[in-house]
N, C-alpha and C positions, 0 to 999 in steps of 0.2 A: 504494500500500500504506500503510495507516494504521499508525503505530507508537505503541504505548502502553508507558509505564513505570509499573508498579504496585508499590507497596511498603507494608509495614507501618510505621507511625510517620509522623510529620510533621516536615518541616524548618521550624524557626522562622525568623522574620525575622532578617536579619543577613547576615553574609558568606557562609555556606553557601547560603542561598536566593538571594543575588545571583549567585553563581558558577553555580549550577544554571540560573538564568534566562538567564544569558549564553549557555551552551551550547545550551539549548533554543531560544532566539531564533535563533541561528546555524543550527541544524538546520532550523527552521521556515522560514527564509528561503531556504535552499539546496535543500531537499528537493523542493518541488513540480515543479521543472524535470526532476527525475529520476523522478517518479512516487511520491513519498513525501509523506504528510501527517503532522502531529504533529512530534515526540512529544507525546502527551497524557500528563498525569500524573494518577495515581490514588493518593491517600494514604488508607490505612485505619488505624483505631485498633488498637492492640495489644490482644490478648485479655486479659481479667482472670482467666482460669482459673488455679487455683493450681498445677496440675501442668504441667510442660513439655510432655508429650505432648498434653495437652488443649489447651494454647495453640497448639501447632503445628497440630493438627487444625482448630481453630476459625479460625485465620488462613488456612490453606489453603482452607477452604470459602469464606471471605469473598473471598479473591483470585480464586478460580475463578468465583465468582458475579459479580464485577465486570468480567470480561473477555468479549469476544465469543466465542460458543460454538465457532466453527470457527477460531479464531486459531492461528497457529503460536506455541507457548509456549516461551520460553526462561527457565529458572529459574537465577538466580544462586545458585551453591552451591559451597561450599569444596571439595567432592569432584568438581566438574565439570571439563570440558575447558578447558585454557588454549589460547589461540590468538593469534598476532600480529595486529596491526591489519589488514594487507592480507587475511588469511584471513577475518577477521570481516566485512570489507567485502564480500568475494566471496560469503560465505554469505548475507548480506542481499540482495545483488544477485541471486543465484540464486533466492531465495524470491520476490522481486519479479518476476523474469522468468518464473517458473513460475505466476504468477497468484495468489499468496497475497494476500488482501485485507487481512488483519489480522495484525500481528506484535506480540506482547506479551512484554515482559521483566518478570519478577517478582522482587522482593527481599523475602525473609522477615524475620521479626522476630528478636529476640535468640536464640531457640532454633533458628532455621533453618526449613526448610519441612516441612510435613506430608507423609506418604507419598502421599496422594491427589494432591497437586500434583506431586510428583516423578515419580509414575507417569504423569501426564498430559503431562509436559514432553517436547517434541520435541528439546530440547537442554538439557543442564546445563552451564553456563558458569561458570568460575572466574576471578577476578582475582588468583589466586595462593593460596598456602597460608596466608598470614596472615589473621587475622580483621580485617574492616573494619567500622566503624560504618555502619549503613544509610544515614545521611545522606551519608557520603562515597562509598559505593557508587553512590548515585543520581547524584552529580556525576560520578564516573568513567564511569558508563554513558552519561550524557548526552553527555559529551565524546567517548566512543568512537562513539556513534551519529553525532554531527556529523562526526567524523573519517572514518567509513565513507562518509558521503554525499560528503565532499570527495574521497576516494579514487575513488569511483565516478564523480564528475564529471570525473575526469582531472587534478585538481590534483596538482602534484608532491608526492610523499611523501618526507619527508626521509631515510628509511631505505632507499630504493630505489637 
């Protein structure tokens, strides 16, 4: 199963990009033995539209166009479901076991996701009620994907 993380905005060189690269590298090294490839990263420019609703719509269209058509789509959204890491790992494992070929996580811009993207999402996932910068969400998500792969590989989970 190919994993993609797509987001609005770019992470500049520096500590944030280095930390993201660290978790992506760990996931990419551990994943193939369990049937995972990636995570691949797609970074898209923020919309220049003046109205928030127009920005969300344009960014949603760009994100949807950048993803495989039949992917399982997980939208990171503040109103989404929260779940502990073992449940997150189990969900990813079920999708893999069910034969899903592409799993995509999407991170919206400053205004959030457009309705078209939220309607298309198979799961809306939240990292809590607080607002997080998209750069940090990308790092948190990469770490959780790596953690999920580790849990699925049978590595001891410190909370079990």
